[in-house]
C-alpha positions in Angstrom: 92.0 91.9 109.1 93.7 88.6 108.3 96.8 87.4 110.0 98.5 86.8 106.7 102.0 88.1 106.2 102.6 91.2 104.2 103.5 90.6 100.6 106.7 91.9 99.1 106.2 94.7 96.7 107.4 92.5 93.8 104.9 89.7 94.8 102.1 92.3 95.1 102.8 93.7 91.6 103.1 90.2 90.0 99.8 89.2 91.4 98.2 92.5 90.4 99.7 92.0 86.9 98.0 88.6 86.7 94.5 90.1 87.3 94.2 89.3 83.6 96.2 86.3 82.2 99.7 87.2 81.2 102.9 85.7 80.0 106.3 86.2 81.7 107.5 89.2 79.7 104.1 90.8 79.9 104.2 90.4 83.7 107.6 92.1 83.7 106.3 95.0 81.6 103.1 95.4 83.6 104.9 95.4 86.9 107.3 98.1 85.8 104.4 100.2 84.4 102.2 99.9 87.5 105.1 100.8 89.8 106.2 103.8 87.7 109.5 102.0 86.9 110.4 101.5 90.5 110.0 97.6 90.4 111.9 96.0 87.6 112.0 92.2 87.7 114.9 90.2 86.4 113.8 87.0 84.6 115.3 84.7 87.3 113.5 86.6 90.1 110.2 86.5 88.2 110.3 82.8 87.4 111.4 81.9 90.9 108.4 83.9 92.2 106.0 82.4 89.7 107.1 78.9 90.7 106.6 79.8 94.4 103.2 81.3 93.8 102.2 78.3 91.7 103.2 75.9 94.6 101.2 78.0 97.0 98.2 77.8 94.7 97.9 81.6 94.1 98.4 81.3 90.4 98.3 78.6 87.8 99.9 77.9 84.4 97.4 78.0 81.6 97.4 75.3 78.9 99.8 76.4 76.1 99.6 76.0 72.4 101.3 73.0 71.0 105.0 73.7 70.2 104.9 77.1 72.0 107.5 77.9 74.7 105.4 80.8 75.9 103.9 80.2 79.3 100.8 82.1 80.3 99.7 82.4 84.0 96.5 83.5 85.7 95.3 84.1 89.3 93.4 81.4 91.1 90.6 82.2 93.6 93.2 81.8 96.4 95.5 84.2 94.6 92.7 86.8 94.2 91.9 86.4 97.9 95.6 87.0 98.8 95.7 90.0 96.5 92.5 91.5 98.0 93.8 91.0 101.6 97.0 92.8 100.7 95.0 95.7 99.1 92.9 95.9 102.3 96.1 95.9 104.4 97.7 98.7 102.3 94.5 100.8 102.6 94.6 100.4 106.4 98.2 101.5 106.4 97.4 104.6 104.4 94.3 105.4 106.5 96.2 105.1 109.7 99.0 107.3 108.4 96.7 110.0 107.2 94.7 109.8 110.5 97.8 110.3 112.6 99.4 112.9 110.4 96.2 114.7 109.6 96.5 114.1 105.9 99.4 116.5 105.7 102.8 115.7 104.2 105.9 116.6 106.3 108.0 119.4 105.1 
């Protein structure tokens, strides 16, 4: 297991949404859909996160059409690596929880 820090839920869902190239509004919709409505991204939060992830090299801006304001993003190899590491970390958390609790829910 990597020593990487855990991703926030928003960051995880943004990266997961970008498994296929997506524009900002599409990322917001996909994140809300994947989280069952639990994670709703405000535009400022989303674009701040996209800028941060771009600087880290996890995602990149795709070339846009001339005259279009619409920006489309995609995962980089590094972003896919980060996403896979987080998925492995989450699987380990679930496995350990089910092992300790015997796979039974409380209550």
